N, C-alpha and C positions, 0 to 999 in steps of 0.2 A: 695676619690676614683674620679675620672672625670667620672660621668657616662656617659656623652654624646660621651666618644668613646666608651664605652661598647655599647649603645644604638645603635649607627650607625653600629655599627657591625652586632647586635643581626637582625637590618633591612635588612640589607644588606645580610644576611645569608639568612634569610627567602623568600627575593627577587632571591638568587641564583647568588648572586655577591660580595660573602666575601671573602677571600682567607685568608691561613692560619688558625690559632688558633685562639679561641677568647682572647683577649687581658687578662691580669693579673690586678690583683688589684694595682695600684698604691697610694702610699700617705702613712699615717698613716693607720695602720691596726684598725678596729672598728668593733663591731657586725653589725651595721647597713649594714656597708660596705660590710662585708661577707653575710648578709643575702641577699643584693641584687644581689652581683657577683653569688651566687649560683642558684637566681632565674632564674637568665637570664641564668645560664647556665642549669638549669633543662627546659627552654622553649627550647633550641636548641636538647636538648637531645630526646624530645618529638616530637619535629619536624622531625626529623631524623626516628624516629620510627614510625610516622604517612605516611611520603614520603613513606616510605620500605615498609608498610603494617603490620608492627610489631603490629603497635597500633591503635587505630581508632581515627576518626577525633575529637571525644569527648575530648579524651586525651589531645592531641595540643590542643583545646581552652580550656580546663578546664587549662593550664597551662598558656596560652597565658594570660586567664582571671588574673590570678596572675601577671603575668609580668606586664600589663598595670595598674594594683590597685598600685602597692607595687611602680612603678617608675613614676606612674600619668603623664604617656605620651601616646603621639599618635603615630600611625605605620600605615606603609602602609603593603598590605597582598595581596600575588597573589589572584585576579579575581577568584570567584565564592566556594575561602575557606568557605567563613563565610555567611551563609545564615541570613537574615534580623531578622527572628524569633529564632534565637538562643536563648538558656537556659543560656547563661553567661553572659548577659548584656553585649557584645560587641556589639557598636553601630557606626555605618558610619557617620564620619560628612560633612557637605559642600564641604570639600576639598579633599574628598573619603580617609580619613585617619580612622583607627579604635581607640577607646579609652573605657573604660569598666565603667560602672556605676556600683554601690554598688549593688542596685536594692535585699537587702536582703527581707526572707520573714516577715512579721509582727511579727512573733512569736520570732524572733531572734534580738536581743537589737545592732541595724547599730553601738553604739556610741561605743561598745566594738571591733567590726568588725574591724572597722576605725583603730581604737588601734593596733590589730593585723594584719595588713595590713602595719603597720606602716607609717600610713597618718596623724594620730593625735596623739600628745604628751600629756599624761595629768599629770602633777605634773612635778617636775624637782628630779635629784638626789641627796641628801643629800650632800652639800661639807664637806669636811672634816675639821674636828672640828681643830682652829690653836693650841689647847692645847695639841693636839694628837701627838705624834714625830711617823711618820709612818715607818722612814730607818730601813734598816735592822742592821746586823753590819759588819763585814769584813768577817766572814768566810761567810757568804749566799752571801754576792757580791762577792768574788774570786771564789766562786764554779757556780754562776750563773748571774753573773752581774746585779741584780735586785737591785737598788738603794733602793726599798722601799716594803711595802707590799702592797696587795688590800685593808686591811682592818683592824681596831684593831682586828678583829673575827681572823682573817687568822695569824696576829703576835702572840696571845694567843695561840693558835692552836699549834705552830708550835714550841715556846717555851716549851709548857705543855709536848708535845711529846719530845724534844730534851732534857730536864731534868729527863724523867723518871730512876729513879735508876736502877743498877742491880736486876733481879730478879722480877720488879714490871711491873703490868699490868696497863695502862692507856687508858682509854675509851676516844675519843676526838667526838664533834659533833661540824660540821662548814657547815654552808649552801651551799646549790648545787650551784655551781659556783663560792666558794670561797677560791679554790685554796688549795686541799688538798692534790694534787700530791707535792707541795711544802715539805710537812711533811714528806713523803716517801723520797724524795732527800737528805733533809737535815741530815736525821738520816743516810742515808747510807755511807755518806762520814765522817760522825763524828766519828769514828774509822775504824780500820783495822778491816777487815771481811766479811761476807754475812750476807744481809739482805734477807728475803724471803716474798714477798707478796702476799698473797692468793687474787687471783679476783676471779669472778662469772663466766667470758665469755672469750673465747679466745681473740675476738676482742677487750677485753677492755685490756688484757695483752699485745698484737700487739700494741693498742694504747698506754699503757703506757708507754712501751720500745721506741716509736717514742717520746714520750712527754718530757722523763727521758733524750733521746741523745741530745735534742735538746736544753734543759736548762741546763746541766752542761757542761761547756765550758772546757772541755778538752777530750782526746782521751779515748774513754769509749768501743771502740770495744769489748776488753777483760774482760768488766767490767760489761755490762748490758745484760742482758738474759730474756727471755720468755722461757716456753716450755709447749709445750700441744701434742695432738696426732697428726701425719702426720707431725710434723715440719721436714724440711732438715735433711738428714743425715749427711750433712757437718756441719750445726748449731747444731746439738742433740750434736755431737764428738766436737765442740770446747764448750760446755756448759761443759759435762763432764770433759774436758783437764781444764779448767779455775777451776773447783771446786777442783778435785786436785791438782793442782798448788797454788792454794789460790789465785787467780788474780780475780775470780767474786767475784763482791760486791754488784750487784742486781739481783734477779732474781724473775720474777711475774709468776706464775703457778693457775692452779684451784685445790681445794681440791681433787677431783678425781684422777689428774695427780701425785699428791702431795702423797695421800694413798694408790692408786692402783698397782702404778708401785714398783714392788721390787727392780729393780736397783736404783730406785732412793732415795726409803726410805734406805736402807745400806748406799748409799751416801751421805745422808742428816744426818744420824745416826754417821758416820764415822769424817762429820765435825765436827758435835756437841761434842764430844770426844774430839777433840782437841781445844775444844772453838773458833773456826771458826765462830761459826753460833752465830750471836751479836742480830738480832732484827726478831722477826716475827710478820710480821704487817698484820692484816684481814680487807680489805677494804670492803665498805659495807656490814657493822658486823651484822647490823640486820636482812641480809639473814641468818645469822648462825639458830637464833632463827625461821623468818618466812618460809624457805623452808626447814630446816634439818628434820623435824620430820616427813616428808613422800619424798618428794621432795628434790632429791640432798642430801641424806642422810650422803655422806660423808662431809658433814659439821660437823656434830657429834661427829665424827672422830676428829676432830681437837682436843677437849678437852685431849681424853687420850691419841693422840700423843704428844701434848705439854706439858702433865706432866710426859709424859717418858722420853723427852729431858730434863727437868728441874730437874730430879734425877741425871742426868749426868753433866748437866751444869747449874746451879745455878743462873749463869751471865744473862741468856737469857732476854732480856727485848719485852714484849709484847703491842701492839696497836692494838686498834680497831679504826675503821676510818668509819663515816658513816655522813648523814647531820641531822636527827632526829631519836627520840629514844622515843620509848614509856614508859611508867614506869616498864611495867611488862618485855619489853625486855632488860632494863638496869638490871633488879632483876635478869632475867636468864641468861645474860652473866656475871653476878659478880658472881652468882653458879659458871660457868664453869671455869672462866678465873681468878678469883682472888686466889693468893694463901698466904695462911697465914695472911689473912689481906694488901697484898702487890698490894693494888689497887689505882687508881687515876680517878677521873673525869674530864674533862676539857669541860664543858658545853657551846658551845656558837650556843645554836639550836636558830632557828628563821624559822617563814614561810615566804613560798617563796613568792617575790613581783610580779611576772612576769603575773600569771595566772589571767584571767577575766571569773567569774562562770555564766554559764548559763545553766538553765533548760528548756529542751522542753517536755510539756507532750501531748504524742499521745491519742485519743479516742479507738484505736482499733490497730490490727497488721498492717493491712493494711495501717492505718494511718501512725501509726509509719514507716513503710517499706517507704513511700512517702516521708515523710520528712526527713528520713534516705539519701533517694538518694538526694534530695534537698540542703541538708548541706552538704554533701561530692564534691559537684559540686559548691557550693557558698562560704564556709567558707576557709579559707587560709591554702594553703598547705606547705611544708610536714605535714601530718594527720596521727598520730593513730586510726584506729576504734577499741575498746576493745570491746570484748564479752566474754562470759563467759566458750563456751566450742569448740573444736575442729569442732563438727558438726555444730553449730552455724557461725564459723567461714567459713566454706564451703558453708553454706547456703546465706550470707552475698554476698561471692565473687560473686557467681553466679548471685542474684540478680541486685550489681553493672555491672559486665560485660552486663548482659543485657540490664543495663540503658546506655551504650557505655564506661565506663569506665574500659576497658580490660587490663591496663598496672598496674596491682595492686600485693602483694603477701600476704598470709594467714603466719602466723608464733603462733605456738601451740604446744602444747606437744606432738604431733605427727608427727612434722617436724622432719627429720632426720638431724644429723651434718653435712653432708656436706652440705645439703639445706641450713642450718643454717646459716655456714659461706658464702655462694654466696650469701644469700638476705641481709645478714647485709654489707658483700661489697659493694652490690647493692646500699642501701640504704644510707651508708653513702658515695658512690660517685655521690649521685643524679641521679642514673639511674632509680631508681623510688620513687615517691613522698607521696604513699599510701600505707599503711600496715594494714591488718586484724588481730587482734591478741588477746591470750588470754595473763595472766599475767606472760606468759612463757617468754614473748616480754619485752626487753627493759633495764631490768638494765644491767650497763655498757657497754651499746651502747652509744657510745660517737658522738651524731648527735645533735650538740646544737643548730639549726634552725627548730625545728618543731615548727610549729606555731599553730596546733590544734589539739589536742586530743578529741577524740566523745567516749563517754560510751555511748555503747546501753542495758547495763545491770548493776543490782546494785551491786557493790562488796560486799564483806561478811563484811569487817570492813571499817572505813575511814580510817584504816592505810594504808590498800591495794588501795583503791582508790586514796588515795594523793601518792602513788608511782608510780601507772600509772599515775596521771594526769601532776606526774613531768616529764614525758619525754619530755612535752613543753616547752619550754622557756628557755632551759637551755645556752642560750647566754648572757641573761639578759634583752632580750629583750619582750615586751608584747605578752602571748600567749592566747588562750582559751581555756576553759574547760569546753564542754557543755556535760551533760547528757540529753541522747533523750530516755524516756522510757513510757512505758504504766503503770502509777501507781498501779493501781490494779493486773495486771498480773506480773509484775515484781519485785513486792513489795512480793507476794504471793510465788513465784520461789524464791528469794534470801532466804525467810524463808524455803522453801521446801529443799534447800540444805544442812541446820545446821543437816538434820536427817541422810545425806549420812554418817555414819560414824559405825563404830563396836559397836554392844550392852555390854552393861558389860559383859554379858555369854558368849560373844563369845572372849572377850577379855580374860577373868579368864579362858575358853578352851585354849586359843593358848597359855596363859602363863604355865597353866599345862603340856601340849603335850612337850613346849618346854624343862620346869623344868625337866620331866619325862625321857624325850628322853634317849636314851641309847647312843647319841651323844653328852650328854652333860658331861663334866669332873667337877670333884672337885680339889681343891689345896690349902691347908692353911686357909680353911673356906669360899674362895671364888669359885665362878663356873662360868664354860665358855660353853656358850650357842651357838649353831649351827641355826642361824636363818634359814638352810634351812631345818627345821624340815617341814615335814607335818602335819595339825590340823588335826588328824585322826588315828587310828589304822593302823599300816602296817609300812613298811620301804622305802616306795618309798619316791624320793625327792619334795621338795614342788616345786609351780611353782614360776613365777617371783613376780607374783601378793600375793603368800603365803608370800614369802620372806620381801617384801615392808611391809604386814601389822602386820611380826614379829618384823621386827625393828622398828615401829611405837609402837606397844606394849609394848616392853623395852624402847624407850624413853616417853613413858607416864609415865611409873612408875619411871623413872628415873627425869622426871620433876616434880613429885612431892615428892621426896627425898622415895622413897618406896626401892630404890637402889642405888649403885653408879656406874658409868660404870669406870671401872680400865683400859682397854684397847681395843681396836675397830679394829679388822684386817680384812683386805677383803681377801679373799677366791676366787683367778680367776676360779679355777676348775668349781665350781657351781656359782659362780657369786652371793656369800651370804656375810655374815658376820660372825666372830668369836668374840664373844664378851663376857671380862671377868668383873664380878661383883661381887658387894658385898651387899648381903640383908641387909636392914636395919631396914624392918619389919617382922618379924618371921610369920606374918600372910601368907605372901608368901609362905611359908615352907608347908603349908598344901597341900592333895592333893584332898580334897575334891572337888565336881562340882557344889557345893551350891553357888552361887556368894557371896563374902565375903562385907558387906557393905560399905566397907572401897573403891571398887571399883564404886560403884554404885555411891559412896558420890564425888567421883572423874567427875564421867561424868555429873552428876548434876552438880557440882560446873561450869565446863567449858562450858556446853549448857548454863548456866544462864548467862556466860561471854559472849558468842557468841552472844546472844539473847539481851545483851545492846549493845554491839558494833553495830549491825546492826539497833537497834531501834534509833543509834543517827543520822542514813542517811535516816531512814524514817521520822525522825521529819524535819530535813532539806528539805525533800521532801515535807511534808504536808504543810508546814507553810514557803516555801520558800517566801514568800512576807511579811515576818514577821522578819525571823529567820535572820541572816546574816549566808550566805551558808558555809562562814568559820568558823563557832562556831564549827560544828563538828571536825576538827581539830584542834582548839584551846582546846576543851575539850580532845582530846585524848593524844597531847604531853603536858605533864603537864609544862614545864619549858619554853615553849614558851609565847612571848606577842602576845597581837590579833592583827593580821592585813589582811585585804582584799583588793584587789586590784580593786572590783566591784562586784556585784552580783545583783540578781532579787530587792534584799531590797534597795543598792545602787550604783548609777554609780560612784561615784570618791572613792579613798583609803578612807578606815579608819583604824586606828590603836590606839593602846592603850599604854601608857608609850613609848612614844617617845624619843629617844636620852636615854635611858636607857644604862647602861654599858652592853656590849655584854657578860660578864662572868657571867652566870646566878647561879651557885653556886659559895660558896668560896672554893679554894681550900687550907685547913690549912696543911696537911700534904704530905709528911715528908717533913720539913723544911731541908736547905740546911746548913752543916756543918762550921763554922767558923775554918780557919786552923789555927794554931800555928803560921804561918806566918804571915798572917793577922793581928794575934793579936799583934804580936811584933811590924807591922810597924804601929797599932793603939795605942801603948806602952801602952797595958792591959787596955785601956779605950773603952767605946761602941761609942767616939764619939772625931773626932780630925779635927782641921782645918790644911790644907796644903797652902801654900803660893807660888804660882808660876803662870807664863803666862799661861794664858789660850786656846795658842796654845804650850803648851809644852804638846804633847802628853804622855812622857816618864813617869808624874806623874801617869796619870791615867793607864797606863798600869804596873807599877810597883804592882797598888794595885790588878789589873784584874790577874795577874801572880801571886798574893798571894793568889787568892781566891773568888775575888770580882765577882759579876755575873750581877750585876745591877747598870746601868747607867743612871743619870737622867740629863736631861738638860731642862736649862730657854727656851732657843731660839728652837721651833720646827720646825724651817722652813729646810724643807730636804737638801737644796742647799745648807743652811749655816751649815749642819750638817753633809756634806759628806765628807770635810775634815777629821772631827772626823773619821765616816766608814771605809775610807783610811787609816788612822793613828793608828788605831788598831789593839791589837795584834788578833790572827785568832782563837782564842778560841770559839768552836762554841754554849757555852752555855749563854754568854753575852748577853744581852737586855737591849737595847737603848731605853728610854722612857721620854715623859712627865710627868710635875709634875700634869694634871690633871688623867692621868689613874696610876699614883705611889699613889695619894690620894685616889682614886677608890679600888684599890687592898688591901691598908693598910686597908681603912673602912671594906670591906670584912673579913677582918683578913686571907687574902689568902697567907699565910707563905711561900707556896710551891714556889711563886714568889719571894715576897719581905722578904726572909733572907738571913743572911751570910752577907756579905759584899757589902755597897751598898755607889756607888762614885756619889758625885754630883756635877757637873761642871757649877759654875756662869759664866755665859758669856754673860749677858745683864749689866753689871754696877752697880751702886751703886743702883739707884733708885728702880731696882727691886728684890734688894739682900734680903732684910727683908721680905718679902714677901714668897718669896719661901724658907728660911730660917726658918721661922715659921713653915710653912707647912710640909717642912721636919721633924722639930723636933717634930711635934704633935706626931708623928707617930712612933718614935722611942723607940726601948723597948731592951731587953738581947739575943734576937736573931737577932738583927741586928748591923753592925758596920759602922755608919754612917762615910763618908769620905767627907769633906767640900774642895773644890780644888777651891782657888779666886786668884784674880790675885794679888789683894793688901787687907790689914784689911781694908775694907772699913769701913768709919764713917757713924752709921744709924742716918738721921738725927731723925726719929720718935720715937727713943730710948735713943738718944743723949748718945751710947756708940756706939765703934768699933763692927764689928761682930764678933770677939775673944772672947769679953766679953758675946756673945748671946750662943756658943757654950761650952756646958758642957764637956771640954777635952781639952790636949793639942794644941798648935800652933806650928805646925813645918814649916820651912825653906827648900826650895825644896833641897838647899844642904846638909842639914842635912840628910834630907831621902836618898840621893844617896850614904851614908855612910854606912846606916841602911842595 
């Protein structure tokens, strides 16, 4: 990007001499260019608000500080706007131009802040290893025009999903910013039919549609849709018609819209009965566990809803996507979505590289408030300030408005749907750069350039904390994660929140009233419970809070395997759920109001778990000068390697197991089938040598058409391998890899990837043939048909024999293969 063009326009605009709109980004797109461009755009929006009286001068000065520090430049500003004693470190030089000084308080590490303003770069991105082939295949190239994957992690994740057999569930983890959307897009066009993607927010659904239409290189108008409450009637009718005509390929939808809309439920059921529904993908799948037990209950409806679909359509594939999973989340998702053992885990979890962690300790409430104001004014924007409750959000808003920062929004569980959509729209369009939020904000909000996440409370678990601070740095650039707390008061407050749950006596009482209610019905050993039952004698309907707690009780019992849920239907007439269950523990059939020991045991076990999680954060706070801040995340996510970009303990990035293979668990099953045609072309042997020209891709394609799905190349350069991609058969599941990742997958025993037909292309001549052949043969087994395609029967000096003598199988000339 030519920053001078942008800088000149900004200066002229502020001084009233710019015409037209701000110049667009020129040249190659990059995250830093995009951040700079948006920083300039936010400044002009804040200036307009200031000039029109919508926002205070402080809002403009705060934005100007950000602009000057990011661009590291000087600018002329109209006389009288900036006072010499301003709080933003904006200084007038001898030439009458203004620049910004970092001027951070002594309790903040300026080294990290410099990085977040993108003024200082620490370390360099690791170069792609030459032995790894990052190229994709002909199917993905023709679909998207992407020549290569962003990373080996993305490649393993995409093919892990594409190879999902019918009826299976595949759980995939891929780090934030790693390109999960390509998984969805490639699965959609892998076969004719409909894919439903369940997303947590309307904004994410809309953004995913935009992303898919941009990436997929053909006319998608009647193929890609999203559905939400308030969608235009014309688009809603187009979606209905496309599903009925079976032209719709991809639908993004929230669980509420999917479960509560009777017309939609029936439409999807009909599509499923015709086997038109092919894939069910749950994005941000960790939310099913973290939210579904009380907030956004419809996530828990997905399990019985999917099970009913599978009864009719056993071929339906399910994919669960997220960046990281706790051990407990994986266990619960497996419990909900694994069908008769048909479960695959593709784990590429990794701790994020972008955050720099800082802890600010306040001595009192007033000291915390003072420091909070200073941090909001001095740290880089856009910024999200996280607090614990809607009430606190409003209090913080009043404090910041009083301090002059009156262009901000609150986003909490009390924010109405229409307001949420407006706030998210303004946030993504750079009309605001400061949001005060509870955990209700963030998931699915696709804003990459958030530079600071400020926590003014202690989250309940490291996982919740990590998800919230993860709003920052999603563009891959350095971000700040700052926790500003009064340790004594805020730790006490965090422990106090643990007790705000139902007592065992209350849980049992609610269960008994639901079980005994006249509204409860029995059929074939199962019972259907109406969650609108009021938890006391009488016939009145329960209120909304009663319904929430009744559902909580049902899900608690489900979570601990005391019951199983067979169906969960939303009843729009009273906004409750009718849940059909199978009782697995007969103690629940007792009508005694004496609390069974089993309920007490469950609550005690959960309380111990909560306390253990909170203690991880407490230890990090108390020993921040001795323990790396990210230790709490490393111990939370059991599959990740340790990584920290910087914290109180160390300024420079620290990591363990650098260069570790990104597939963290071997994927051993299911293995690929060796087809009769492939066996025939290999003449019944496990290994075969085929002689033909290196650029005669018809030989490779003959084996691919027969069922081979792995191609191993010697030359891993993408430019040299692009002809290979262009000339491949367009089977979606064919993965081209280098010898390094082939060796790693074989060493792991990941037969899910390396089984069936493996085609090895010798394209580097005789000198490298021995090592290439030896490595390939080291891992051959009965699950693999290994096909060596070489230009000549190379004579290998090292062993003084031709390569055909190294291969334990027949030698076939290309012309013979053509006749087979």
